MARZAMAR-203723 format. One record per atom (N, C-alpha, C): residue number from 0; residue in three letters; atom name; y, x, z. Coordinates in Angstrom, 2 decimals, m for minus. Last residue first. Layout:
 pos code site       Y       X       Z
 NUM  Ala   CA       Y       X       Z
...
# end
This chain:
 pos code site       Y       X       Z
 121  Unk    N  m51.83  m33.99  m80.23
 121  Unk   CA  m52.88  m33.94  m81.07
 121  Unk    C  m52.92  m32.93  m82.06
 120  Unk    N  m50.23  m33.57  m77.12
 120  Unk   CA  m50.14  m33.78  m78.57
 120  Unk    C  m51.44  m33.45  m79.44
 119  Unk    N  m50.68  m35.85  m74.44
 119  Unk   CA  m51.09  m34.65  m74.90
 119  Unk    C  m50.95  m34.70  m76.53
 118  Unk    N  m47.29  m37.14  m73.08
 118  Unk   CA  m48.96  m37.27  m73.17
 118  Unk    C  m49.28  m35.87  m74.19
 117  Unk    N  m45.86  m36.87  m69.98
 117  Unk   CA  m45.90  m36.21  m71.36
 117  Unk    C  m47.32  m36.26  m71.79
 116  Unk    N  m45.10  m39.81  m68.12
 116  Unk   CA  m45.73  m38.28  m68.45
 116  Unk    C  m45.87  m38.06  m69.82
 115  Unk    N  m41.48  m40.35  m67.11
 115  Unk   CA  m42.85  m40.62  m67.92
 115  Unk    C  m43.51  m39.41  m68.06
 114  Unk    N  m40.56  m39.64  m63.74
 114  Unk   CA  m40.37  m39.55  m65.11
 114  Unk    C  m41.45  m39.81  m66.00
 113  Unk    N  m40.31  m39.95  m60.97
 113  Unk   CA  m40.52  m41.22  m61.79
 113  Unk    C  m40.16  m41.08  m63.14
 112  Unk    N  m42.04  m38.61  m58.31
 112  Unk   CA  m41.36  m38.30  m59.85
 112  Unk    C  m41.58  m39.51  m60.21
 111  Unk    N  m41.66  m37.54  m55.13
 111  Unk   CA  m41.92  m38.88  m55.94
 111  Unk    C  m41.04  m38.71  m57.28
 110  Unk    N  m43.34  m36.02  m52.60
 110  Unk   CA  m42.39  m35.71  m53.99
 110  Unk    C  m42.47  m36.98  m54.72
 109  Unk    N  m42.98  m36.86  m49.32
 109  Unk   CA  m43.75  m36.83  m50.68
 109  Unk    C  m42.97  m36.65  m51.80
 108  Unk    N  m41.76  m36.84  m46.90
 108  Unk   CA  m42.14  m35.47  m47.62
 108  Unk    C  m42.87  m35.59  m48.77
 107  Unk    N  m40.87  m39.23  m46.04
 107  Unk   CA  m42.11  m38.72  m45.38
 107  Unk    C  m42.66  m37.46  m45.92
 106  Unk    N  m39.00  m40.01  m47.87
 106  Unk   CA  m38.60  m39.77  m46.47
 106  Unk    C  m39.80  m39.34  m45.67
 105  Unk    N  m40.42  m40.67  m50.25
 105  Unk   CA  m39.90  m39.25  m50.08
 105  Unk    C  m39.31  m38.68  m48.74
 104  Unk    N  m40.97  m43.30  m50.04
 104  Unk   CA  m41.97  m42.40  m49.41
 104  Unk    C  m41.57  m40.85  m49.34
 103  Unk    N  m38.79  m44.52  m51.31
 103  Unk   CA  m38.66  m44.21  m50.05
 103  Unk    C  m39.79  m43.51  m49.43
 102  Unk    N  m38.96  m44.62  m54.03
 102  Unk   CA  m38.40  m43.42  m53.65
 102  Unk    C  m38.53  m43.23  m52.18
 101  Unk    N  m39.69  m47.35  m54.66
 101  Unk   CA  m40.58  m46.26  m54.72
 101  Unk    C  m40.23  m44.91  m54.26
 100  Unk    N  m38.82  m50.04  m53.36
 100  Unk   CA  m38.40  m49.00  m53.38
 100  Unk    C  m39.18  m47.80  m53.57
  99  Unk    N  m41.05  m52.16  m53.97
  99  Unk   CA  m39.75  m52.32  m54.56
  99  Unk    C  m38.80  m51.12  m54.56
  98  Unk    N  m43.15  m51.03  m52.36
  98  Unk   CA  m43.51  m51.35  m53.87
  98  Unk    C  m42.01  m51.47  m54.73
  97  Unk    N  m43.58  m49.81  m50.22
  97  Unk   CA  m42.30  m49.77  m50.53
  97  Unk    C  m42.63  m50.04  m52.28
  96  Unk    N  m46.26  m50.39  m49.46
  96  Unk   CA  m45.07  m51.10  m48.81
  96  Unk    C  m44.13  m51.05  m49.17
  95  Unk    N  m47.91  m49.03  m51.33
  95  Unk   CA  m47.94  m50.58  m51.03
  95  Unk    C  m46.58  m51.15  m50.52
  94  Unk    N  m47.03  m46.31  m51.00
  94  Unk   CA  m46.92  m47.00  m52.17
  94  Unk    C  m46.87  m48.57  m52.08
  93  Unk    N  m48.11  m46.18  m48.27
  93  Unk   CA  m46.72  m46.16  m48.32
  93  Unk    C  m46.26  m46.56  m49.64
  92  Unk    N  m50.69  m46.36  m48.60
  92  Unk   CA  m50.19  m47.05  m48.04
  92  Unk    C  m48.66  m47.33  m48.23
  91  Unk    N  m51.37  m44.06  m50.49
  91  Unk   CA  m51.36  m45.30  m50.97
  91  Unk    C  m50.92  m46.40  m50.02
  90  Unk    N  m50.39  m41.87  m48.57
  90  Unk   CA  m49.59  m42.25  m49.85
  90  Unk    C  m49.94  m43.60  m50.42
  89  Unk    N  m52.19  m42.16  m46.63
  89  Unk   CA  m50.82  m42.12  m46.44
  89  Unk    C  m49.82  m42.88  m47.52
  88  Unk    N  m54.44  m41.36  m48.06
  88  Unk   CA  m54.53  m42.84  m47.68
  88  Unk    C  m52.84  m42.92  m47.26
  87  Unk    N  m53.96  m38.70  m48.68
  87  Unk   CA  m53.92  m39.53  m49.77
  87  Unk    C  m53.86  m41.18  m49.28
  86  Unk    N  m53.83  m37.55  m46.25
  86  Unk   CA  m52.36  m37.58  m46.95
  86  Unk    C  m52.65  m38.74  m48.33
  85  Unk    N  m56.25  m38.20  m45.07
  85  Unk   CA  m55.05  m38.73  m44.26
  85  Unk    C  m53.65  m38.61  m45.31
  84  Unk    N  m57.73  m36.72  m46.74
  84  Unk   CA  m58.04  m38.14  m46.79
  84  Unk    C  m56.78  m38.71  m46.13
  83  Unk    N  m56.67  m34.09  m46.16
  83  Unk   CA  m56.90  m34.53  m47.76
  83  Unk    C  m56.86  m36.39  m47.65
  82  Unk    N  m57.54  m33.53  m43.66
  82  Unk   CA  m56.13  m33.63  m43.98
  82  Unk    C  m55.92  m34.23  m45.33
  81  Unk    N  m60.03  m33.60  m42.19
  81  Unk   CA  m59.86  m34.69  m43.45
  81  Unk    C  m58.31  m34.84  m43.66
  80  Unk    N  m59.90  m30.61  m41.33
  80  Unk   CA  m60.65  m31.62  m41.01
  80  Unk    C  m60.73  m32.57  m42.20
  79  Unk    N  m58.69  m28.18  m40.71
  79  Unk   CA  m58.18  m28.97  m41.71
  79  Unk    C  m58.79  m30.50  m41.71
  78  Unk    N  m60.20  m26.55  m38.86
  78  Unk   CA  m58.97  m27.44  m38.48
  78  Unk    C  m58.47  m28.36  m39.59
  77  Unk    N  m61.70  m25.02  m40.68
  77  Unk   CA  m62.44  m26.01  m39.71
  77  Unk    C  m61.19  m26.94  m39.29
  76  Unk    N  m60.03  m23.98  m42.17
  76  Unk   CA  m60.70  m24.75  m42.88
  76  Unk    C  m61.24  m25.69  m41.80
  75  Unk    N  m58.83  m22.15  m40.20
  75  Unk   CA  m58.02  m23.00  m40.82
  75  Unk    C  m58.91  m24.14  m41.21
  74  Unk    N  m61.13  m20.49  m39.60
  74  Unk   CA  m60.57  m21.42  m38.69
  74  Unk    C  m59.70  m22.38  m39.06
  73  Unk    N  m61.43  m19.41  m42.07
  73  Unk   CA  m62.52  m19.92  m41.65
  73  Unk    C  m61.90  m21.13  m40.36
  72  Unk    N  m59.04  m17.77  m42.25
  72  Unk   CA  m59.15  m18.97  m43.10
  72  Unk    C  m60.46  m19.84  m42.89
  71  Unk    N  m59.31  m16.10  m40.11
  71  Unk   CA  m58.09  m17.11  m39.69
  71  Unk    C  m58.47  m18.23  m40.96
  70  Unk    N  m61.55  m14.51  m41.03
  70  Unk   CA  m61.61  m15.27  m39.78
  70  Unk    C  m60.51  m16.36  m39.73
  69  Unk    N  m60.08  m13.33  m43.09
  69  Unk   CA  m61.33  m14.21  m43.49
  69  Unk    C  m61.54  m14.94  m42.12
  68  Unk    N  m58.26  m11.97  m42.15
  68  Unk   CA  m57.91  m13.07  m42.78
  68  Unk    C  m58.84  m13.88  m42.88
  67  Unk    N  m59.83  m10.08  m40.60
  67  Unk   CA  m58.88  m10.94  m39.72
  67  Unk    C  m58.46  m12.06  m40.70
  66  Unk    N  m60.98   m8.65  m42.93
  66  Unk   CA  m61.80   m9.23  m41.81
  66  Unk    C  m60.92  m10.17  m40.99
  65  Unk    N  m58.63   m7.66  m43.78
  65  Unk   CA  m59.40   m8.58  m44.63
  65  Unk    C  m60.30   m9.52  m43.81
  64  Unk    N  m57.68   m5.87  m41.69
  64  Unk   CA  m56.97   m7.02  m42.04
  64  Unk    C  m57.56   m8.38  m42.98
  63  Unk    N  m59.81   m4.28  m42.09
  63  Unk   CA  m59.76   m4.83  m40.62
  63  Unk    C  m58.93   m6.20  m41.03
  62  Unk    N  m59.19   m3.13  m44.53
  62  Unk   CA  m60.58   m3.51  m44.33
  62  Unk    C  m60.58   m4.60  m43.01
  61  Unk    N  m56.66   m1.98  m43.95
  61  Unk   CA  m56.84   m2.85  m44.98
  61  Unk    C  m58.13   m3.77  m44.69
  60  Unk    N  m57.62    0.23  m42.15
  60  Unk   CA  m56.41   m1.04  m41.80
  60  Unk    C  m56.48   m2.10  m42.61
  59  Unk    N  m59.27    1.84  m43.77
  59  Unk   CA  m59.78    0.87  m42.44
  59  Unk    C  m58.90   m0.09  m42.18
  58  Unk    N  m57.34    2.68  m45.56
  58  Unk   CA  m58.32    1.83  m46.07
  58  Unk    C  m58.92    0.93  m44.90
  57  Unk    N  m55.77    4.19  m43.94
  57  Unk   CA  m55.30    2.83  m44.44
  57  Unk    C  m56.15    2.03  m44.97
  56  Unk    N  m57.64    6.07  m43.24
  56  Unk   CA  m56.91    5.37  m42.25
  56  Unk    C  m56.58    3.94  m42.70
  55  Unk    N  m57.93    7.17  m45.89
  55  Unk   CA  m58.98    6.36  m45.27
  55  Unk    C  m58.50    5.73  m44.01
  54  Unk    N  m55.25    8.21  m46.40
  54  Unk   CA  m56.06    7.02  m47.22
  54  Unk    C  m56.98    6.31  m46.63
  53  Unk    N  m55.46   10.16  m44.51
  53  Unk   CA  m54.40    9.12  m44.62
  53  Unk    C  m54.98    7.84  m45.07
  52  Unk    N  m57.41   11.88  m45.53
  52  Unk   CA  m57.66   11.32  m44.04
  52  Unk    C  m56.58   10.03  m44.01
  51  Unk    N  m56.33   12.54  m47.84
  51  Unk   CA  m57.64   11.70  m47.97
  51  Unk    C  m57.73   11.15  m46.84
  50  Unk    N  m54.14   14.13  m47.74
  50  Unk   CA  m53.83   12.62  m48.04
  50  Unk    C  m55.26   11.93  m48.05
  49  Unk    N  m55.04   16.90  m47.34
  49  Unk   CA  m54.37   15.98  m46.42
  49  Unk    C  m54.33   14.49  m46.52
  48  Unk    N  m55.82   17.13  m50.32
  48  Unk   CA  m56.74   16.92  m49.33
  48  Unk    C  m56.16   16.32  m47.97
  47  Unk    N  m53.78   18.01  m51.97
  47  Unk   CA  m54.35   16.56  m51.88
  47  Unk    C  m55.26   16.13  m50.79
  46  Unk    N  m53.23   20.68  m51.71
  46  Unk   CA  m52.38   19.79  m51.91
  46  Unk    C  m52.85   18.51  m51.64
  45  Unk    N  m56.02   21.72  m51.23
  45  Unk   CA  m55.10   21.98  m50.31
  45  Unk    C  m53.74   21.29  m50.41
  44  Unk    N  m57.06   21.24  m53.45
  44  Unk   CA  m57.48   20.42  m52.18
  44  Unk    C  m56.55   20.58  m50.97
  43  Unk    N  m56.07   20.52  m56.74
  43  Unk   CA  m55.85   21.26  m55.43
  43  Unk    C  m56.02   20.77  m54.26
  42  Unk    N  m57.12   20.59  m60.24
  42  Unk   CA  m57.09   19.81  m59.04
  42  Unk    C  m56.76   20.72  m57.70
  41  Unk    N  m57.30   22.38  m62.22
  41  Unk   CA  m56.65   21.08  m62.49
  41  Unk    C  m56.24   20.49  m61.10
  40  Unk    N  m58.72   24.58  m60.98
  40  Unk   CA  m57.39   24.97  m61.53
  40  Unk    C  m56.56   23.60  m61.88
  39  Unk    N  m60.64   25.84  m58.04
  39  Unk   CA  m60.05   24.47  m59.04
  39  Unk    C  m58.93   24.88  m59.62
  38  Unk    N  m61.22   27.73  m56.58
  38  Unk   CA  m61.14   28.17  m57.94
  38  Unk    C  m60.88   26.74  m58.74
  37  Unk    N  m61.37   26.42  m54.17
  37  Unk   CA  m59.92   27.24  m54.16
  37  Unk    C  m60.07   27.69  m55.83
  36  Unk    N  m64.04   25.97  m53.71
  36  Unk   CA  m63.25   24.95  m54.21
  36  Unk    C  m61.65   25.53  m54.64
  35  Unk    N  m65.30   27.91  m52.37
  35  Unk   CA  m65.35   27.87  m53.79
  35  Unk    C  m64.66   26.91  m54.45
  34  Unk    N  m63.69   29.41  m49.71
  34  Unk   CA  m64.21   28.09  m50.18
  34  Unk    C  m64.32   28.21  m51.86
  33  Unk    N  m62.46   31.82  m48.57
  33  Unk   CA  m63.88   31.82  m49.23
  33  Unk    C  m64.44   30.47  m49.81
  32  Unk    N  m60.63   30.63  m47.17
  32  Unk   CA  m60.28   31.60  m48.24
  32  Unk    C  m61.63   31.73  m49.12
  31  Unk    N  m62.26   28.07  m45.74
  31  Unk   CA  m61.08   28.74  m45.83
  31  Unk    C  m60.81   29.40  m47.28
  30  Unk    N  m64.52   26.58  m44.75
  30  Unk   CA  m64.67   27.78  m45.44
  30  Unk    C  m63.33   28.87  m45.88
  29  Unk    N  m63.18   24.37  m43.55
  29  Unk   CA  m64.04   25.33  m42.60
  29  Unk    C  m64.22   26.64  m43.43
  28  Unk    N  m61.95   23.20  m45.59
  28  Unk   CA  m61.04   23.85  m44.73
  28  Unk    C  m62.05   25.01  m43.78
  27  Unk    N  m64.26   22.49  m47.16
  27  Unk   CA  m63.42   23.51  m47.78
  27  Unk    C  m62.50   24.05  m46.56
  26  Unk    N  m65.40   20.77  m45.36
  26  Unk   CA  m66.00   21.83  m45.56
  26  Unk    C  m65.28   22.95  m46.31
  25  Unk    N  m63.37   18.78  m45.49
  25  Unk   CA  m63.46   19.54  m43.96
  25  Unk    C  m64.18   20.55  m44.12
  24  Unk    N  m63.51   17.83  m48.03
  24  Unk   CA  m62.27   18.61  m47.32
  24  Unk    C  m62.61   19.25  m46.26
  23  Unk    N  m65.76   16.71  m48.13
  23  Unk   CA  m65.90   17.91  m48.90
  23  Unk    C  m64.49   18.53  m48.49
  22  Unk    N  m65.64   14.71  m46.15
  22  Unk   CA  m66.76   15.56  m45.82
  22  Unk    C  m66.40   16.92  m46.91
  21  Unk    N  m63.65   13.19  m47.60
  21  Unk   CA  m63.24   13.73  m46.21
  21  Unk    C  m64.31   14.79  m45.72
  20  Unk    N  m65.10   12.28  m49.98
  20  Unk   CA  m63.78   13.18  m50.03
  20  Unk    C  m63.54   13.89  m48.62
  19  Unk    N  m66.91   10.61  m48.71
  19  Unk   CA  m67.28   11.93  m49.42
  19  Unk    C  m66.13   12.76  m49.49
  18  Unk    N  m64.82    8.79  m47.97
  18  Unk   CA  m65.78    9.32  m46.98
  18  Unk    C  m66.42   10.78  m47.48
  17  Unk    N  m63.74    7.75  m50.10
  17  Unk   CA  m63.02    8.50  m49.23
  17  Unk    C  m63.74    9.09  m47.97
  16  Unk    N  m66.06    6.73  m51.36
  16  Unk   CA  m65.51    7.88  m52.03
  16  Unk    C  m64.48    8.44  m51.16
  15  Unk    N  m66.71    4.41  m49.65
  15  Unk   CA  m67.53    5.57  m49.85
  15  Unk    C  m67.01    7.00  m50.39
  14  Unk    N  m64.24    3.03  m49.99
  14  Unk   CA  m64.41    3.68  m48.73
  14  Unk    C  m65.71    4.59  m48.90
  13  Unk    N  m64.41    2.50  m52.62
  13  Unk   CA  m63.22    3.32  m52.16
  13  Unk    C  m63.57    4.00  m50.88
  12  Unk    N  m67.83    2.94  m54.37
  12  Unk   CA  m66.72    2.05  m53.28
  12  Unk    C  m65.70    3.09  m53.20
  11  Unk    N  m69.58    4.50  m55.16
  11  Unk   CA  m68.71    3.60  m56.20
  11  Unk    C  m67.70    2.73  m55.69
  10  Unk    N  m70.19    7.91  m54.86
  10  Unk   CA  m69.89    6.42  m54.53
  10  Unk    C  m68.95    5.65  m55.24
   9  Unk    N  m72.35    9.83  m56.83
   9  Unk   CA  m71.02    9.48  m56.28
   9  Unk    C  m70.70    8.08  m56.12
   8  Unk    N  m74.81   11.95  m56.41
   8  Unk   CA  m74.45   10.55  m56.18
   8  Unk    C  m73.13   10.35  m55.90
   7  Unk    N  m76.03   14.16  m58.56
   7  Unk   CA  m75.10   13.92  m57.41
   7  Unk    C  m74.64   12.54  m57.49
   6  Unk    N  m79.05   15.42  m59.66
   6  Unk   CA  m78.25   14.33  m59.61
   6  Unk    C  m77.30   14.04  m58.59
   5  Unk    N  m81.06   17.59  m61.34
   5  Unk   CA  m80.28   17.20  m60.24
   5  Unk    C  m79.32   16.27  m60.57
   4  Unk    N  m84.13   17.29  m63.08
   4  Unk   CA  m82.62   17.58  m62.98
   4  Unk    C  m82.01   16.84  m61.92
   3  Unk    N  m87.29   18.52  m63.31
   3  Unk   CA  m86.49   17.94  m62.48
   3  Unk    C  m84.96   17.98  m62.73
   2  Unk    N  m89.44   18.85  m66.11
   2  Unk   CA  m88.30   19.36  m65.28
   2  Unk    C  m87.52   18.40  m64.52
   1  Unk    N  m93.05   18.82  m65.71
   1  Unk   CA  m92.06   17.94  m65.99
   1  Unk    C  m90.73   18.87  m65.49
   0  Unk    N  m95.07   20.89  m67.61
   0  Unk   CA  m94.37   20.56  m66.23
   0  Unk    C  m93.33   20.00  m66.40
# end
């Protein structure tokens, strides 16, 4: 007859770990002095348990900020349009107009570097 071994699934994500820890801590508080978790010697739920809820709140806040940041990046990317083309075309035009005064496009915000490029050393 095959022997079934029990496996405890431990979440791999922080959110899942915090959820499980919250459930464990709730049961520990419910059991009070009769909780078998009081016998832990290296870890103390009474000391660290209250931090679980605060950590879960901070995790939820961070997740919401991540969602908001992703939304902002999508909006930014949409609004960018062809900014790259505008900048490169403006550079090319200003280079042509100010051929004799190459530092002049700096007035438009371009960083003009006239030092020679360093070649690759073989």
